[in-house]
DRENPA-3360 file (N, C-alpha, C; in nm, 2 decimals, always signed):
BEGIN
1 = MSSHTLIP = +8.79/+10.35/+11.12/+8.81/+10.48/+11.05/+8.68/+10.56/+11.05 ~ +8.69/+10.69/+11.06/+8.57/+10.78/+11.06/+8.52/+10.78/+10.92 ~ +8.39/+10.82/+10.92/+8.32/+10.82/+10.79/+8.37/+10.93/+10.70 ~ +8.38/+10.89/+10.57/+8.41/+10.99/+10.46/+8.55/+11.05/+10.47 ~ +8.65/+10.96/+10.51/+8.79/+11.01/+10.51/+8.87/+10.94/+10.40 ~ +8.81/+10.84/+10.33/+8.89/+10.76/+10.24/+8.94/+10.84/+10.12 ~ +8.85/+10.92/+10.06/+8.89/+11.00/+9.94/+9.00/+11.10/+9.97 ~ +8.98/+11.18/+10.08/+9.09/+11.27/+10.12/+9.22/+11.20/+10.14;
9 = DLLRTLPE = +9.22/+11.08/+10.21/+9.34/+11.01/+10.24/+9.40/+10.96/+10.11 ~ +9.32/+10.92/+10.01/+9.37/+10.88/+9.88/+9.44/+10.99/+9.80 ~ +9.37/+11.11/+9.81/+9.43/+11.22/+9.73/+9.56/+11.27/+9.79 ~ +9.58/+11.25/+9.92/+9.70/+11.30/+9.98/+9.82/+11.22/+9.94 ~ +9.80/+11.10/+9.89/+9.91/+11.01/+9.85/+9.97/+11.04/+9.71 ~ +9.90/+11.13/+9.63/+9.93/+11.14/+9.49/+10.04/+11.24/+9.46 ~ +10.13/+11.20/+9.36/+10.22/+11.30/+9.31/+10.16/+11.40/+9.22 ~ +10.23/+11.50/+9.18/+10.17/+11.59/+9.08/+10.20/+11.54/+8.94;
17 = GEIVDVCI = +10.12/+11.59/+8.85/+10.13/+11.56/+8.71/+10.07/+11.67/+8.63 ~ +10.08/+11.66/+8.49/+10.02/+11.76/+8.40/+9.92/+11.69/+8.31 ~ +9.80/+11.74/+8.30/+9.70/+11.68/+8.21/+9.74/+11.69/+8.06 ~ +9.73/+11.58/+7.99/+9.75/+11.57/+7.85/+9.62/+11.57/+7.77 ~ +9.53/+11.49/+7.82/+9.40/+11.47/+7.75/+9.30/+11.42/+7.85 ~ +9.17/+11.46/+7.83/+9.06/+11.40/+7.90/+8.95/+11.36/+7.80 ~ +8.91/+11.23/+7.81/+8.81/+11.18/+7.72/+8.70/+11.12/+7.80 ~ +8.58/+11.18/+7.79/+8.46/+11.14/+7.86/+8.37/+11.07/+7.76;
25 = GLRWTAVV = +8.39/+10.93/+7.76/+8.31/+10.85/+7.66/+8.17/+10.82/+7.72 ~ +8.10/+10.75/+7.64/+7.96/+10.71/+7.67/+7.96/+10.62/+7.80 ~ +8.06/+10.53/+7.80/+8.06/+10.43/+7.91/+8.19/+10.45/+8.00 ~ +8.29/+10.50/+7.95/+8.42/+10.51/+8.02/+8.48/+10.65/+8.01 ~ +8.55/+10.69/+8.11/+8.63/+10.81/+8.11/+8.78/+10.78/+8.12 ~ +8.86/+10.84/+8.03/+9.00/+10.82/+8.03/+9.07/+10.95/+8.05 ~ +9.17/+10.96/+8.14/+9.25/+11.07/+8.16/+9.40/+11.04/+8.14 ~ +9.46/+11.11/+8.05/+9.60/+11.09/+8.01/+9.68/+11.21/+8.07;
33 = LETGDGRR = +9.79/+11.18/+8.14/+9.87/+11.28/+8.20/+10.02/+11.24/+8.20 ~ +10.10/+11.34/+8.22/+10.25/+11.32/+8.23/+10.29/+11.34/+8.38 ~ +10.37/+11.24/+8.43/+10.42/+11.25/+8.56/+10.58/+11.24/+8.54 ~ +10.65/+11.25/+8.65/+10.79/+11.24/+8.65/+10.84/+11.10/+8.60 ~ +10.75/+11.00/+8.60/+10.78/+10.87/+8.55/+10.73/+10.84/+8.41 ~ +10.68/+10.95/+8.34/+10.63/+10.93/+8.20/+10.48/+10.95/+8.19 ~ +10.43/+10.91/+8.07/+10.29/+10.93/+8.04/+10.21/+10.81/+8.09 ~ +10.09/+10.84/+8.15/+10.01/+10.74/+8.20/+9.86/+10.77/+8.17;
41 = CGLASTLA = +9.78/+10.67/+8.17/+9.63/+10.68/+8.15/+9.56/+10.61/+8.26 ~ +9.45/+10.67/+8.31/+9.37/+10.61/+8.41/+9.22/+10.60/+8.36 ~ +9.15/+10.50/+8.40/+9.01/+10.48/+8.36/+8.91/+10.49/+8.48 ~ +8.79/+10.52/+8.45/+8.68/+10.52/+8.54/+8.55/+10.51/+8.46 ~ +8.45/+10.44/+8.52/+8.32/+10.44/+8.46/+8.26/+10.58/+8.46 ~ +8.20/+10.61/+8.35/+8.14/+10.74/+8.33/+8.00/+10.75/+8.41 ~ +7.99/+10.83/+8.50/+7.87/+10.86/+8.57/+7.81/+10.98/+8.50 ~ +7.69/+10.97/+8.45/+7.63/+11.08/+8.37/+7.55/+11.17/+8.46;
49 = GTHEHTGE = +7.56/+11.30/+8.43/+7.47/+11.40/+8.50/+7.35/+11.42/+8.42 ~ +7.26/+11.51/+8.46/+7.14/+11.54/+8.38/+7.18/+11.63/+8.26 ~ +7.11/+11.61/+8.15/+7.14/+11.68/+8.03/+7.07/+11.81/+8.02 ~ +7.15/+11.92/+8.04/+7.09/+12.05/+8.03/+7.17/+12.14/+7.94 ~ +7.10/+12.23/+7.87/+7.16/+12.31/+7.77/+7.21/+12.44/+7.83 ~ +7.16/+12.47/+7.95/+7.20/+12.60/+8.02/+7.24/+12.57/+8.16 ~ +7.29/+12.67/+8.23/+7.33/+12.65/+8.37/+7.47/+12.62/+8.38 ~ +7.51/+12.57/+8.50/+7.65/+12.54/+8.52/+7.70/+12.42/+8.44;
57 = PDIPAAGH = +7.82/+12.43/+8.37/+7.87/+12.33/+8.29/+7.90/+12.20/+8.37 ~ +7.89/+12.09/+8.31/+7.93/+11.96/+8.37/+8.08/+11.96/+8.41 ~ +8.16/+12.00/+8.31/+8.31/+12.01/+8.33/+8.36/+12.15/+8.31 ~ +8.39/+12.22/+8.42/+8.45/+12.36/+8.40/+8.57/+12.35/+8.31 ~ +8.59/+12.45/+8.22/+8.70/+12.47/+8.13/+8.71/+12.35/+8.03 ~ +8.60/+12.29/+8.00/+8.60/+12.18/+7.90/+8.66/+12.24/+7.77 ~ +8.74/+12.16/+7.71/+8.81/+12.20/+7.59/+8.95/+12.27/+7.62 ~ +8.97/+12.30/+7.74/+9.10/+12.37/+7.78/+9.16/+12.30/+7.90;
65 = LAGSPASE = +9.14/+12.17/+7.92/+9.20/+12.10/+8.04/+9.34/+12.06/+8.02 ~ +9.39/+12.04/+7.89/+9.53/+12.01/+7.87/+9.62/+12.11/+7.93 ~ +9.72/+12.06/+8.00/+9.82/+12.16/+8.07/+9.78/+12.19/+8.21 ~ +9.66/+12.15/+8.25/+9.62/+12.18/+8.39/+9.70/+12.09/+8.49 ~ +9.72/+12.13/+8.61/+9.77/+12.05/+8.71/+9.68/+11.93/+8.74 ~ +9.74/+11.81/+8.74/+9.65/+11.69/+8.76/+9.58/+11.69/+8.89 ~ +9.64/+11.75/+8.99/+9.58/+11.76/+9.12/+9.44/+11.83/+9.12 ~ +9.43/+11.92/+9.03/+9.30/+11.99/+9.02/+9.19/+11.90/+8.97;
73 = LAAYLLAG = +9.22/+11.81/+8.88/+9.12/+11.72/+8.83/+9.10/+11.60/+8.92 ~ +9.21/+11.56/+8.99/+9.19/+11.46/+9.09/+9.09/+11.50/+9.20 ~ +9.10/+11.63/+9.23/+9.01/+11.68/+9.34/+8.86/+11.68/+9.29 ~ +8.83/+11.66/+9.16/+8.69/+11.64/+9.12/+8.63/+11.52/+9.19 ~ +8.71/+11.43/+9.24/+8.66/+11.31/+9.31/+8.57/+11.35/+9.43 ~ +8.59/+11.48/+9.48/+8.51/+11.53/+9.59/+8.40/+11.61/+9.54 ~ +8.38/+11.63/+9.41/+8.27/+11.72/+9.36/+8.14/+11.66/+9.38 ~ +8.03/+11.74/+9.37/+7.90/+11.69/+9.38/+7.85/+11.64/+9.24;
81 = HPTRRSVG = +7.91/+11.68/+9.13/+7.86/+11.64/+9.00/+7.91/+11.50/+8.97 ~ +7.83/+11.41/+8.92/+7.88/+11.27/+8.90/+7.98/+11.26/+8.79 ~ +7.97/+11.34/+8.68/+8.07/+11.33/+8.57/+8.20/+11.38/+8.62 ~ +8.20/+11.48/+8.70/+8.33/+11.53/+8.75/+8.40/+11.43/+8.84 ~ +8.32/+11.36/+8.91/+8.37/+11.25/+9.00/+8.44/+11.14/+8.91 ~ +8.38/+11.11/+8.80/+8.44/+11.02/+8.71/+8.57/+11.06/+8.66 ~ +8.58/+11.19/+8.62/+8.71/+11.25/+8.58/+8.81/+11.24/+8.69 ~ +8.76/+11.27/+8.81/+8.85/+11.27/+8.93/+8.91/+11.13/+8.95;
89 = MATVNALL = +8.82/+11.03/+8.94/+8.86/+10.89/+8.96/+8.96/+10.84/+8.86 ~ +8.94/+10.88/+8.73/+9.03/+10.84/+8.63/+9.16/+10.91/+8.65 ~ +9.16/+11.04/+8.69/+9.29/+11.11/+8.72/+9.37/+11.04/+8.83 ~ +9.30/+11.01/+8.94/+9.36/+10.94/+9.05/+9.43/+10.81/+9.00 ~ +9.36/+10.73/+8.92/+9.41/+10.61/+8.87/+9.53/+10.63/+8.78 ~ +9.54/+10.74/+8.71/+9.66/+10.77/+8.63/+9.77/+10.81/+8.71 ~ +9.75/+10.88/+8.82/+9.85/+10.94/+8.90/+9.92/+10.84/+9.00 ~ +9.84/+10.74/+9.04/+9.89/+10.66/+9.15/+10.02/+10.60/+9.13;
97 = PRTPQAWV = +10.11/+10.60/+9.22/+10.24/+10.53/+9.21/+10.21/+10.38/+9.19 ~ +10.30/+10.32/+9.11/+10.27/+10.18/+9.07/+10.37/+10.08/+9.13 ~ +10.32/+9.96/+9.15/+10.40/+9.85/+9.21/+10.39/+9.73/+9.12 ~ +10.45/+9.73/+9.00/+10.43/+9.62/+8.91/+10.48/+9.49/+8.96 ~ +10.58/+9.49/+9.05/+10.63/+9.36/+9.11/+10.52/+9.29/+9.19 ~ +10.43/+9.37/+9.24/+10.33/+9.31/+9.33/+10.20/+9.27/+9.26 ~ +10.19/+9.31/+9.13/+10.06/+9.27/+9.06/+10.06/+9.13/+9.02 ~ +9.94/+9.07/+9.02/+9.92/+8.93/+8.97/+9.82/+8.94/+8.86;
105 = DQNAEETI = +9.85/+8.88/+8.75/+9.76/+8.88/+8.63/+9.64/+8.78/+8.66 ~ +9.55/+8.83/+8.72/+9.43/+8.75/+8.76/+9.31/+8.85/+8.76 ~ +9.20/+8.81/+8.70/+9.08/+8.90/+8.70/+9.00/+8.87/+8.82 ~ +8.90/+8.96/+8.84/+8.81/+8.95/+8.96/+8.73/+8.82/+8.96 ~ +8.68/+8.78/+8.85/+8.60/+8.66/+8.85/+8.68/+8.54/+8.90 ~ +8.80/+8.52/+8.85/+8.89/+8.41/+8.89/+8.92/+8.42/+9.04 ~ +8.94/+8.54/+9.09/+8.97/+8.56/+9.23/+8.85/+8.52/+9.32 ~ +8.73/+8.57/+9.28/+8.61/+8.54/+9.36/+8.59/+8.39/+9.36;
113 = LRLGMGKR = +8.60/+8.32/+9.25/+8.58/+8.18/+9.25/+8.68/+8.10/+9.34 ~ +8.81/+8.15/+9.33/+8.91/+8.08/+9.41/+8.88/+8.10/+9.56 ~ +8.84/+8.22/+9.60/+8.82/+8.24/+9.74/+8.68/+8.20/+9.79 ~ +8.58/+8.19/+9.70/+8.44/+8.17/+9.74/+8.39/+8.03/+9.74 ~ +8.47/+7.93/+9.70/+8.42/+7.79/+9.70/+8.39/+7.75/+9.85 ~ +8.26/+7.71/+9.86/+8.22/+7.66/+9.99/+8.19/+7.77/+10.09 ~ +8.20/+7.90/+10.05/+8.18/+8.01/+10.14/+8.05/+8.09/+10.10 ~ +8.02/+8.18/+10.20/+7.91/+8.27/+10.17/+7.97/+8.40/+10.10;
121 = VVLIGHFP = +7.93/+8.42/+9.98/+7.99/+8.53/+9.89/+7.88/+8.63/+9.87 ~ +7.92/+8.76/+9.88/+7.83/+8.87/+9.85/+7.90/+8.96/+9.74 ~ +7.83/+8.98/+9.63/+7.88/+9.07/+9.53/+7.80/+9.19/+9.52 ~ +7.86/+9.31/+9.53/+7.79/+9.44/+9.52/+7.82/+9.50/+9.39 ~ +7.72/+9.49/+9.30/+7.73/+9.53/+9.16/+7.71/+9.41/+9.07 ~ +7.62/+9.42/+8.98/+7.59/+9.31/+8.89/+7.68/+9.31/+8.77 ~ +7.79/+9.23/+8.78/+7.89/+9.22/+8.67/+7.84/+9.12/+8.57 ~ +7.90/+9.12/+8.45/+7.86/+9.03/+8.34/+7.89/+8.88/+8.38;
129 = FVPRLRAQ = +7.98/+8.86/+8.47/+8.01/+8.72/+8.51/+7.92/+8.66/+8.62 ~ +7.82/+8.73/+8.66/+7.74/+8.68/+8.77/+7.67/+8.54/+8.73 ~ +7.62/+8.52/+8.61/+7.57/+8.39/+8.58/+7.67/+8.27/+8.60 ~ +7.79/+8.30/+8.56/+7.89/+8.19/+8.58/+7.93/+8.17/+8.73 ~ +7.93/+8.28/+8.81/+7.95/+8.26/+8.95/+7.84/+8.18/+9.01 ~ +7.72/+8.22/+8.97/+7.60/+8.15/+9.03/+7.60/+8.00/+9.00 ~ +7.66/+7.96/+8.89/+7.66/+7.82/+8.85/+7.77/+7.74/+8.93 ~ +7.86/+7.81/+8.99/+7.97/+7.74/+9.05/+7.98/+7.76/+9.20;
137 = LAHLDVLD = +7.92/+7.87/+9.26/+7.93/+7.90/+9.40/+7.80/+7.85/+9.47 ~ +7.82/+7.79/+9.59/+7.71/+7.74/+9.67/+7.62/+7.85/+9.72 ~ +7.68/+7.96/+9.76/+7.59/+8.07/+9.81/+7.65/+8.20/+9.76 ~ +7.57/+8.27/+9.68/+7.61/+8.40/+9.62/+7.49/+8.49/+9.63 ~ +7.51/+8.60/+9.70/+7.41/+8.71/+9.70/+7.46/+8.83/+9.62 ~ +7.38/+8.88/+9.53/+7.42/+8.99/+9.44/+7.33/+9.11/+9.48 ~ +7.39/+9.22/+9.51/+7.31/+9.35/+9.54/+7.34/+9.45/+9.43 ~ +7.24/+9.52/+9.38/+7.26/+9.61/+9.28/+7.16/+9.72/+9.29;
145 = QNPKAGDL = +7.20/+9.85/+9.24/+7.11/+9.96/+9.24/+6.99/+9.93/+9.15 ~ +7.01/+9.86/+9.05/+6.90/+9.82/+8.96/+6.89/+9.67/+8.95 ~ +6.83/+9.60/+9.05/+6.84/+9.46/+9.06/+6.78/+9.38/+8.94 ~ +6.85/+9.28/+8.90/+6.80/+9.19/+8.79/+6.75/+9.07/+8.86 ~ +6.70/+8.97/+8.78/+6.64/+8.85/+8.84/+6.74/+8.78/+8.93 ~ +6.69/+8.76/+9.05/+6.78/+8.69/+9.15/+6.86/+8.78/+9.23 ~ +6.87/+8.91/+9.20/+6.95/+9.01/+9.28/+6.87/+9.06/+9.39 ~ +6.94/+9.13/+9.48/+6.88/+9.20/+9.60/+6.90/+9.35/+9.58;
153 = PPEAAPDV = +6.81/+9.43/+9.64/+6.83/+9.57/+9.64/+6.94/+9.62/+9.74 ~ +6.99/+9.74/+9.72/+7.10/+9.78/+9.82/+7.06/+9.78/+9.96 ~ +6.93/+9.80/+9.99/+6.88/+9.80/+10.13/+6.90/+9.66/+10.20 ~ +6.93/+9.56/+10.13/+6.96/+9.43/+10.19/+7.10/+9.42/+10.25 ~ +7.18/+9.52/+10.22/+7.32/+9.51/+10.27/+7.34/+9.48/+10.42 ~ +7.26/+9.55/+10.51/+7.28/+9.52/+10.65/+7.24/+9.38/+10.69 ~ +7.16/+9.31/+10.61/+7.12/+9.18/+10.64/+7.23/+9.08/+10.59 ~ +7.29/+9.10/+10.47/+7.37/+8.99/+10.41/+7.52/+9.02/+10.44;
161 = LPRADVIA = +7.57/+9.14/+10.45/+7.71/+9.16/+10.46/+7.77/+9.11/+10.59 ~ +7.71/+9.13/+10.71/+7.77/+9.08/+10.83/+7.78/+8.93/+10.84 ~ +7.71/+8.85/+10.75/+7.72/+8.71/+10.76/+7.81/+8.65/+10.65 ~ +7.87/+8.74/+10.57/+7.95/+8.70/+10.45/+8.09/+8.66/+10.48 ~ +8.15/+8.56/+10.41/+8.29/+8.52/+10.42/+8.38/+8.60/+10.32 ~ +8.32/+8.62/+10.20/+8.39/+8.69/+10.09/+8.30/+8.79/+10.03 ~ +8.35/+8.92/+10.03/+8.27/+9.03/+9.98/+8.34/+9.10/+9.87 ~ +8.28/+9.12/+9.76/+8.34/+9.18/+9.64/+8.25/+9.30/+9.61;
169 = ITSMTIYN = +8.31/+9.42/+9.61/+8.24/+9.55/+9.60/+8.28/+9.62/+9.47 ~ +8.19/+9.67/+9.39/+8.23/+9.75/+9.27/+8.30/+9.88/+9.31 ~ +8.41/+9.91/+9.25/+8.48/+10.03/+9.28/+8.40/+10.16/+9.25 ~ +8.29/+10.15/+9.18/+8.21/+10.27/+9.15/+8.16/+10.32/+9.28 ~ +8.15/+10.24/+9.39/+8.10/+10.29/+9.52/+8.20/+10.39/+9.58 ~ +8.32/+10.40/+9.53/+8.41/+10.50/+9.58/+8.36/+10.64/+9.54 ~ +8.32/+10.65/+9.41/+8.28/+10.79/+9.37/+8.13/+10.81/+9.35 ~ +8.05/+10.71/+9.41/+7.91/+10.75/+9.43/+7.88/+10.76/+9.58;
177 = NTLEPLLD = +7.99/+10.76/+9.66/+7.99/+10.79/+9.80/+7.92/+10.68/+9.89 ~ +7.93/+10.56/+9.85/+7.86/+10.45/+9.92/+7.96/+10.35/+9.98 ~ +8.09/+10.36/+9.95/+8.18/+10.26/+9.99/+8.20/+10.25/+10.14 ~ +8.23/+10.36/+10.20/+8.26/+10.35/+10.35/+8.14/+10.30/+10.43 ~ +8.02/+10.33/+10.41/+7.91/+10.27/+10.48/+7.90/+10.12/+10.46 ~ +7.94/+10.07/+10.34/+7.94/+9.93/+10.31/+8.05/+9.86/+10.39 ~ +8.17/+9.92/+10.39/+8.28/+9.86/+10.46/+8.25/+9.85/+10.61 ~ +8.18/+9.95/+10.66/+8.14/+9.94/+10.80/+8.06/+9.82/+10.84;
185 = LCPPQAQV = +7.99/+9.76/+10.74/+7.90/+9.64/+10.76/+7.98/+9.51/+10.74 ~ +8.10/+9.52/+10.69/+8.18/+9.39/+10.66/+8.24/+9.34/+10.79 ~ +8.22/+9.21/+10.82/+8.28/+9.15/+10.94/+8.43/+9.15/+10.93 ~ +8.50/+9.16/+11.04/+8.65/+9.17/+11.04/+8.71/+9.05/+10.97 ~ +8.65/+8.93/+10.98/+8.72/+8.81/+10.93/+8.69/+8.79/+10.78 ~ +8.61/+8.87/+10.72/+8.58/+8.85/+10.57/+8.69/+8.90/+10.49 ~ +8.71/+8.83/+10.37/+8.79/+8.88/+10.27/+8.71/+8.98/+10.18 ~ +8.76/+9.10/+10.18/+8.69/+9.21/+10.11/+8.77/+9.25/+9.99;
193 = MLLGPSTP = +8.70/+9.24/+9.87/+8.77/+9.28/+9.75/+8.70/+9.40/+9.69 ~ +8.78/+9.49/+9.63/+8.73/+9.61/+9.55/+8.76/+9.57/+9.41 ~ +8.66/+9.58/+9.32/+8.68/+9.53/+9.18/+8.62/+9.62/+9.08 ~ +8.68/+9.61/+8.96/+8.63/+9.68/+8.84/+8.75/+9.77/+8.79 ~ +8.74/+9.80/+8.66/+8.85/+9.88/+8.60/+8.87/+10.01/+8.67 ~ +8.78/+10.07/+8.74/+8.80/+10.20/+8.81/+8.87/+10.18/+8.94 ~ +8.91/+10.06/+8.98/+8.97/+10.04/+9.11/+9.10/+10.10/+9.13 ~ +9.12/+10.19/+9.23/+9.26/+10.24/+9.25/+9.35/+10.14/+9.31;
201 = LSPVLFRY = +9.46/+10.11/+9.25/+9.55/+10.01/+9.31/+9.64/+10.08/+9.41 ~ +9.58/+10.12/+9.52/+9.65/+10.20/+9.62/+9.64/+10.13/+9.76 ~ +9.75/+10.12/+9.83/+9.75/+10.06/+9.97/+9.67/+10.14/+10.06 ~ +9.62/+10.26/+10.03/+9.53/+10.33/+10.12/+9.41/+10.25/+10.15 ~ +9.36/+10.18/+10.05/+9.24/+10.10/+10.07/+9.25/+9.99/+10.17 ~ +9.38/+9.94/+10.18/+9.40/+9.83/+10.28/+9.38/+9.88/+10.43 ~ +9.39/+10.01/+10.45/+9.37/+10.06/+10.58/+9.22/+10.07/+10.62 ~ +9.14/+10.05/+10.52/+8.99/+10.06/+10.54/+8.93/+9.92/+10.54;
209 = GVSILAGS = +9.01/+9.82/+10.55/+8.95/+9.68/+10.56/+8.94/+9.61/+10.43 ~ +8.98/+9.67/+10.32/+8.99/+9.60/+10.19/+9.11/+9.51/+10.19 ~ +9.10/+9.39/+10.14/+9.21/+9.30/+10.14/+9.27/+9.27/+10.00 ~ +9.18/+9.29/+9.90/+9.22/+9.26/+9.76/+9.17/+9.37/+9.67 ~ +9.26/+9.42/+9.58/+9.22/+9.51/+9.48/+9.23/+9.45/+9.34 ~ +9.12/+9.45/+9.27/+9.12/+9.39/+9.13/+9.09/+9.51/+9.03 ~ +9.19/+9.55/+8.97/+9.18/+9.67/+8.88/+9.24/+9.66/+8.75 ~ +9.28/+9.77/+8.69/+9.32/+9.77/+8.55/+9.44/+9.86/+8.53;
217 = IVENIEAV = +9.53/+9.83/+8.44/+9.64/+9.91/+8.40/+9.63/+9.93/+8.25 ~ +9.63/+10.06/+8.20/+9.63/+10.09/+8.06/+9.77/+10.08/+8.00 ~ +9.79/+9.98/+7.91/+9.92/+9.96/+7.85/+9.93/+10.02/+7.71 ~ +9.82/+10.04/+7.64/+9.82/+10.10/+7.51/+9.74/+10.22/+7.51 ~ +9.79/+10.34/+7.55/+9.72/+10.46/+7.58/+9.64/+10.51/+7.45 ~ +9.70/+10.52/+7.34/+9.64/+10.57/+7.22/+9.52/+10.49/+7.18 ~ +9.53/+10.35/+7.18/+9.43/+10.27/+7.14/+9.31/+10.27/+7.24 ~ +9.34/+10.27/+7.37/+9.24/+10.27/+7.47/+9.16/+10.40/+7.46;
225 = VRAVEQGG = +9.23/+10.51/+7.45/+9.15/+10.64/+7.44/+9.06/+10.64/+7.32 ~ +9.11/+10.59/+7.21/+9.03/+10.59/+7.09/+8.90/+10.50/+7.11 ~ +8.92/+10.39/+7.18/+8.80/+10.30/+7.20/+8.70/+10.37/+7.30 ~ +8.76/+10.44/+7.40/+8.67/+10.52/+7.49/+8.60/+10.63/+7.42 ~ +8.66/+10.71/+7.34/+8.60/+10.82/+7.28/+8.50/+10.78/+7.17 ~ +8.51/+10.65/+7.13/+8.41/+10.60/+7.03/+8.30/+10.52/+7.10 ~ +8.29/+10.53/+7.23/+8.18/+10.47/+7.30/+8.19/+10.32/+7.33 ~ +8.32/+10.27/+7.33/+8.34/+10.13/+7.35/+8.29/+10.08/+7.49;
233 = NFRQVHHA = +8.24/+9.96/+7.49/+8.22/+9.90/+7.62/+8.35/+9.84/+7.68 ~ +8.35/+9.78/+7.80/+8.48/+9.75/+7.86/+8.54/+9.63/+7.78 ~ +8.47/+9.54/+7.72/+8.53/+9.44/+7.64/+8.62/+9.50/+7.53 ~ +8.56/+9.60/+7.47/+8.64/+9.66/+7.36/+8.76/+9.74/+7.41 ~ +8.73/+9.81/+7.52/+8.84/+9.89/+7.58/+8.95/+9.80/+7.63 ~ +8.91/+9.69/+7.69/+9.01/+9.59/+7.74/+9.10/+9.54/+7.63 ~ +9.03/+9.50/+7.52/+9.11/+9.44/+7.40/+9.20/+9.55/+7.34 ~ +9.16/+9.68/+7.35/+9.25/+9.78/+7.30/+9.38/+9.80/+7.37;
241 = GVRLVTLR = +9.39/+9.75/+7.49/+9.52/+9.76/+7.56/+9.51/+9.78/+7.71 ~ +9.43/+9.70/+7.78/+9.42/+9.71/+7.92/+9.45/+9.58/+7.99 ~ +9.54/+9.59/+8.09/+9.58/+9.47/+8.16/+9.50/+9.46/+8.29 ~ +9.44/+9.34/+8.32/+9.37/+9.32/+8.44/+9.46/+9.26/+8.55 ~ +9.47/+9.32/+8.66/+9.56/+9.28/+8.77/+9.49/+9.28/+8.90 ~ +9.54/+9.20/+8.99/+9.50/+9.21/+9.13/+9.62/+9.24/+9.22 ~ +9.59/+9.31/+9.33/+9.69/+9.35/+9.43/+9.64/+9.31/+9.57 ~ +9.72/+9.24/+9.64/+9.69/+9.21/+9.78/+9.79/+9.28/+9.87;
249 = ADHLLGAK = +9.74/+9.30/+10.00/+9.83/+9.37/+10.09/+9.96/+9.30/+10.11 ~ +9.96/+9.17/+10.12/+10.08/+9.09/+10.14/+10.17/+9.09/+10.02 ~ +10.12/+9.12/+9.90/+10.20/+9.13/+9.78/+10.29/+9.26/+9.79 ~ +10.25/+9.35/+9.87/+10.33/+9.48/+9.87/+10.46/+9.47/+9.95 ~ +10.48/+9.37/+10.02/+10.60/+9.35/+10.10/+10.72/+9.35/+10.01 ~ +10.81/+9.44/+10.03/+10.93/+9.44/+9.95/+10.91/+9.50/+9.81 ~ +10.79/+9.53/+9.77/+10.77/+9.59/+9.63/+10.81/+9.73/+9.63 ~ +10.87/+9.77/+9.51/+10.91/+9.91/+9.49/+10.81/+9.98/+9.40;
257 = FA = +10.78/+10.10/+9.44/+10.69/+10.18/+9.36/+10.76/+10.24/+9.23 ~ +10.68/+10.24/+9.12/+10.74/+10.30/+9.00/+10.64/+10.39/+8.94;
% end
């Protein structure tokens, strides 16, 4: 695949919808919309811009987004401003056609452990479960923009990714524009997972070498939006009504979109 085609490919698969609500919380962004299949909510981690009192607003038409075509906000995924990209990612996750028959109720940590026993595992993004993985996996490299004790910086990716058997990449790399260069470094035989609540459960990712998607489905929209707008962390947002699921390419065979 050529560089920087993933997001346009993803946007082309989306149906239209109408925005109901946009909530940009301290840690999470939630977008609620109506589609032909009913009301849905999508999540994305909030990427903060610089705090300025003047100049171009972070979100154009803030306070007046309800009723907007969802495609307009989904296109924010291509914007230069980080907070707009968060809104775009959450909108995409709300719009994506769903394949509930293909979902497996398994979180990313369980999946990494199952695949990574006796293998070389690389995790891009320092998730809360890293200490538990380190205690159980023989070889785990963790790369992060802000490395903690035992982590590696992003610059180590060309050294560790080509030798990995299992690679798990935070979905925030989609909207901070680093995913495609990372995928180019992954060896063809590796199992590559995209993980985190922002992960789009879309078969488009399988065309780019991703083999497993570990994401989230909002099941209680009102409670989740309330947790987001009150600054909840993901543990709180999860308990408010989010289902963690994984999707594999082979699970899509025979599945119907809803």
